[in-house]
N, C-alpha and C positions, 0 to 999 in steps of 0.2 A: 482221780482225786485221792488224797491221802488223809487218813484220820487216825486219831487216838481215842481211847476211852479213859476217862478219869475213874479209876477203880474205887474211889471213895464216894463219888456222887453219881456214877454211871452216865455222866454227861459225855456226849460225843463232841470231839474237837476236830474241826477241819483245818488243815495246815495251810498257812501262807507259804510262799516260796522261800521266805526266811522268817521263821517263826521263833520268837524269843520267849524264854521262861525266866522268871526271877521274882524277887521280892518287891521291886519298885514298880507299882502299878502303871505309872505314866510312861514307862520305858519298855514294857513287855507286852506280848500278846496274851499270855496266860500268867496270872500272878500265882506264885507259890509261897506259902507261909513256911517259916522254919528258922530256928536260930542260926543254922549253918548255911542258910540259903543266901546267896549274894544278890545284890540289886539286879544285875543281869547275869544270871547264873549259867545258862546254856542256850543253845539254839539248835533247831532242825532246819536244814537248808536243802533245797532242790538244786542239784548240780547240773541238770540237763539230762542225766541218765539214771540218777539214783538220789535217795534221800540220805543225807549225812547228819549224824548227831555230833555236836561239838561242845565241849565243856569250856566255859570262860571263867570259872570260879577259883577261889583259893582253896576250897575244901573238897572239890571234886564232885562227880556225879556217879550214879550207878546205872549201868546198862546191862539188863538181865543179870543182876546181882554181881556184876564185875565193875570194880571201881575204875573210872577213867578221869584224867585231870590234865592240867597244863596245856590246854588248847588242843588236846588230842581229838582227832576227827575219825569217826567210825561209821561205816555204812549200816543203816538200819535194816532189819529183817522183820517180816510179819511175825507177830507174837512177841517181839522184844518188849521187856518192861523197862521203865525209866523211873529213877528216883533221884532226889537232890540232896539228901542228907543221910548219914549213917543211921540205921535202925528204922528207916522209913523208905526202903529202897524200891518198893513197887507202888508208885503213885499213878503212873500212866501205862497203858498197854497199847502197842501198835496194832491197829485193825487192818488198815489198807495202806499200800504204798504205790498207788497208781500215780502217773504224772499229774501235776496241778491242773485244775480246770475250774472255770467260773461255774457257780452253782446257784440254784434256787432251792432253799431249804424250807420245807413245810413247817410253818410255825407251830402247828399242832403235833408235829412229829409223827403223823399217821402215814405218811408216804416217804419213800426213799428220795434223797436229794435228786434234783433234775439238773443234768448238764445243760449249760446255756451255749447254744451255737452263736457264731458271730452275728447272725440275724435270726432272732428268735421271737416267736409270737405266743401270746397267751390269750385265752386258755387252750386254744388249739388252732391248727391251720384252717379248720372249717369255721372258726369263729374268732378271727384275729382282732381282739379288742385292744390289746396292748402289744407294742413291739419293743424289743430290746435290741440294740445294735451297738457295735464297737466302732469308734472313730477317733483318730488322733490320740490313741493310748488312753481313751476314756470310754466308759459305758454310758449309754443314754436310754431313757425310757420315753416312748412316744405314745400318747393317749389323746384321742380326740383332736389330732392334728398338732398337739403341743408336745415339744421335746424338752426334757430336762435331764441334767446329770444324775446318775444313780451310782451310789457308792456302797461299799460293804456295810452291812447293818441296816440299810434302808428297807422298809417294808413295801412290798408290791402286792396290792389287793386287787383282785379281778374275779368277777363272776362267782362270788362267794368263797373264794380261796384266798389265803394270805400266805405270802412267801417272804422269806428273808434272803436278801441278795448277798452273796458272798463272792468276792473277787480275790483270789490268792495271788494275783500277778502284780508285778511292778513294771515300770516303764522299760526296764532293762530286759525283762523276760516276759514274753507274751505268747499265748497259745495260738494267736491268729497268724497263720502262715501268709506272708505277703508274697504273692505269686509273680509280681512284676513291679516295675518302677514307673511305668507310664501312667499318668493320671487319666481319669475317664474323660476329661475335657479334650484329650487328643483324639478321641474316637469320633468319627462322623457316622451318624445314624441315618439310614435311608429307609423310607417307608414306601412300600409297593402295594397299595390297596387295589383290589379288583373293582370294577365299575359299580357293582352292587354292594360293595363293602362286606361281602360275606367272607372274603379271604384277604388278610392283610399280612404281608411278609415284611420282616425287618432284617436288614443287612447292615453290618458295621464295617467300617474301613479304618484301619490303623496302620500307617506306615507301609502300605502295600499289602498288608494282611487283610483278608476277607473274613469277617466273623459272621457266622450264620446263626441268627436268632430264631429263624423259622417262622412258621405260621402258628399263632396261638390266639385263643379267644381274648386274652387280656390285651392283645395288640390294638384292639379297637379303642380301649381306654387311652393308650399311649398316643394313638393317632389323634383323638379328640384334643388331648392336651397339646400336641404338636401344632395342630391347626390354630388353637387359641393363642399360642405363643407366636406363631407366624403372623397372625393378624395384628397383634400388638407391636411386633417388630416393624411391619409395614406402616403402621400408624405412628411409628417413632415414639412410642411410650418410653419413659425412662426404664432402664434395666430392672430396677427393683419392683416395678409395677407390671412387668411383662408376664403374661401367661397364666395369671391366677384365675381359677375357675371356681365358682361356688359349688360346693359339694352337692347341694340339692339340685342344681341345674344339671350337673354332670350325671347324677343318678337318673334324672328324668330323661336325658338324652340317651342313656343306655338302657332305659326301662328296667332299672334295678332299684331295690330298696337299699338303704344305707349299709345294712349288714353285708349284702352281697357285693356292694361296691368296695367295701373294705377287703373282701376276699380277692377281688380283682386287683386292687392296689398291691396287696401282699404278693400275689402270684407274679405280677409284672416285675416288681422289684426283685424277688427271689430268682426268677428266671434270667433276667438280664445279668445279675451278679454272678450266677453260676456259669454263664457262658464266657465271662471275661477272664482274661489272663492278667488283669491288673487289679490292684486293691481298690475296692469301692464300698461305700456304705449305702443303705437304702435311700437316704435323703439326697444322694447324688443321682438317683434315678427319678424319683418323684419326691418333691418337697411339699410338706404339709404345714399348714398353720390353722388356727381355729376357724373351721367352716369352709376352708378353701384348700386347693392343692394346685400344683403346676408341674410341668415337665422341668426337671432340674438342668439338663444339659442343653447347650446352645447350638452345637454343631449337628444340624439335621436338615434333611430335605425330603419333601413329599414328591415321589416320582410316579412314573407310569408302570410299564411292564417290567417285570424282574429280568435283569440282564442274564 
């Protein structure tokens, strides 16, 4: 993440990939007052390897007390100061120049900002009450089986903590590395349960490639969801009705309380996603809605002995 400090207010400013400064509040990310300040005066932009400062004004800007103007672009350095009119040259100071990253900012400013992974849970992996995930160039928040779009400035309150969501990215530049182009729907999942269900192995097949998901405790959850979907397929239910299982029924089948069921859902999603060489979101593994969940993928079979 990259940040500045406003030397007049001590406010910390986290930079977007193209961060605008100027007098016109509706057109910029940070409004700057001053008679010599243009409506859109200057910008700081991530190039993919560094942060550049660029002046767009008639009167120029000051970078570490050196005047620059005329569209001049200059690489920023830690400790640089930035000003927008003569006589008031040190308005902001550069604190950090790390690559852009989505953040959760503690609204009380008592903790350091938290980097948000492509699949992130709050307040912890041991108590995953809220999930944040990235899909189709947007971020979503999932709570109690309900997903909604989350944008910069939204508040995320969970377990007595309140966070401010900050996404510096645009659709043209994203920190999520897409490792492949094949959608998850092209993968065939094979379940190999032991006769006593103490051991359940999952194997994936993709274009002749074998993907080993191994034996995990959360595979039992995936197997139960697969069986429910298989039953609905055999009964020829419409696709939108197939596979939904009541959360309380599922928790009873697994002899778990709802909190531990949430942990199993999180671990199953995370493990499958980490094993894939294709882009996937958690709802493409297990889809949730209020009080219910189902296996998201359709290409699967429940087999016997592992080949």
